[in-house]
N, C-alpha and C positions, 0 to 999 in steps of 0.2 A: 818722589820722580818715577814717574812711568819708565816700564821698558820701550827700547825702539819698537814702532809699529804698532804701539799700544793703540787699541781701539777704543779706547777712556775717551771720553767728553769733559770738557772741565775749561775753565777762562785760567790764561796763566800771565803772571806779568812778569819780564824780563829785564831783570838789573844788571847791564852790563859792566864791565871799569877791570882796573887794575887790581884793586882791591890791595892797596899797598901802602900799609896794611886796611883791612878793611875796619869801621872803627861804628861807632854810635849815629851817627851822621846817615851811614847804609841802612844802619837797621830802621833809623827814624822814619827814611824815605820807605824800605819795605812794609814793613804795621802802617803808614798813613797810605800806600797804595792801594794794598787790600784790603785795606777795611771799605776807602771812598770807592773805590773803583769794582768792590763786592767779588775779589779775585778766590781763586779757590787755593792758588799757590802761588810765589814769586820766588822766580829762580835769580840766586844770582851767580852770572853767570862770569867766574873770575878766568881772564884774558891769557891766555899763554904769552903775546906778548901785543901790545897797543902800538900801532904801525905811527899815532901820532904823537906818541910818548918816548923818551931817551930811551937808553937800556941801562946806561949808567944810573947807579942807586936803583934799580929795581931787583925787589928782592927773590929769589928763587919760586918759581911757580908752587910747588910743593908748600913751600912756608904763605904764602898768599891766601891760597886756598886752604889752609887749615886757622889762618883768620878768621877767613869769611865763612866756616863751618863753625866757628865758636861763635857767632851774633845769631847763626839761625838755627830755631828749632826745630830741624830736618825734618817739619810733618808739613807747616803752611810757610815758612819760609826754607829753602833749600838751596845749600850753597854745592855748586857744580862744575867740575872743569869740563863739561860736556864738549867743550870748543875744541879742546887737545883731542880732544875721542874723535872729530867729524873732522879734524886739519884744519879751520878756517880761523881768518885773522880779521876778516870782514863783517861787519855785521849786517850786510846786504846778504853774503852769502850765508852765516848762519842761521838767519831768520828763513833763507830757502831750504839749508838742509833739515831747520826744526819741523817746517808745514809738510816736508817732504814724509820725513821718518813718524809726525806723530799729527796726524790726517785730521782726526775729530780737536784739537785742541785749537783754542784761539788764544791766539798772543796779543799783549798788549807792550809794547817797548817802552819801558822808565825812564827818564832821564831828567837830571837835574836844568834848571834854566841853562847854566853855562854851555852844557852842551847844546841847547838849542842854538844857541849863541855860533859855535861853531861847527853844525851839520852840515853846510855847507863844503865844508875842508872833507867832508867823508866821505870814503869810496864807495860811489854813487847812490847817492843821499834822498836822490829822489827815488831810487827805486825802494829804499828803506821805507818812503812817507808810504808807496803806493802797496807794500806786503803787508804792514800791520799798522794798526791804530796805535797812537802812543799820548802816554800824557807825559806832560812837566811839571816835575815841581820846581816850588822857587828856591833860589838859591842869595844867600846874602849878597849884593853889589851888584849881578846879575839879573836880575829880572828885566827891567825897564829896555837893558840894551837886546837881553835877546827878542822881548816882545817886540820892538823895533826891526830886529833884524833882518837879513835876507830868507829865511828860513819861513820864517812869521809871515813874512809878506806875500810870500810864493804860494803859502799854504792858507793864508785867509782864508779862502773860501771852506777849507775844510774844518778850521778849528769850530768845536761846539760850548755852549755856555758851561761853566763848569757842575751847574746840578745837573746837567746831564751823564755827567760818569760813573753811576751804576751802572751804565747801559752801555759804551765806551766800547771795551769788547766785543760786544754782538753787533757792532757798526762795522760796516765794508767799508777799508779805507782807500780813498787818504780819508783819515777823520784824527784828531788831537783836542785834547782839553788842557786848560793851564789848570792848575789846581793851587787857589791861593792856601795856604797853609801856615801853620808854626814852622820856624825854620830853622834850623839845627845848625851850629856853626863848623860842627866838627870838623877838621881838615885833615886827609891823611900827609899834606907839604908839613904840616905844623906837628904830626904825633912823629916823623922823623925827623923832623929839625929836634924836638923834642928830647929823644932817644940817643939823638948825637950830642946834645950839650952843644948844638949851636943858639 
């Protein structure tokens, strides 16, 4: 990951989340996105606290960051707690700060279909779509609902065919693609339940 203010160019995928804990599903999405979007790196942005998720059952930040680092390779896929350093909690604010601090990097927001379905609940979600191209990965049981949902309908004119994905990072937002791909059923909720013996 470059230093703040770096003038280095590059195409970076941003995969945000609680990572409570990070698991093979996250690694699958990161690898898939890096390959299909031809990204230089994918950053796993470990959230200090997701405003849309309850704090109960949330592992400490350091523990979640460590779990993300365990699935990253530190070179092409990098786990970072940069949101804690920036003092941001909302994606719109994080994107604005990242663009300011890394002016020559082009960012693509990576999300699962479950997040596309709930995108209208995100703080300033239209600003997110205006600030960064995004790629949507399939998630079991969410795909049809997400593609028929409010965000997909409002951004219909900005959707590009999946075969244009390698150029997505260079497109001016709003721009997005849905990437048909093998789906990984791993779930942090299921992992936590298994760990607690539920």
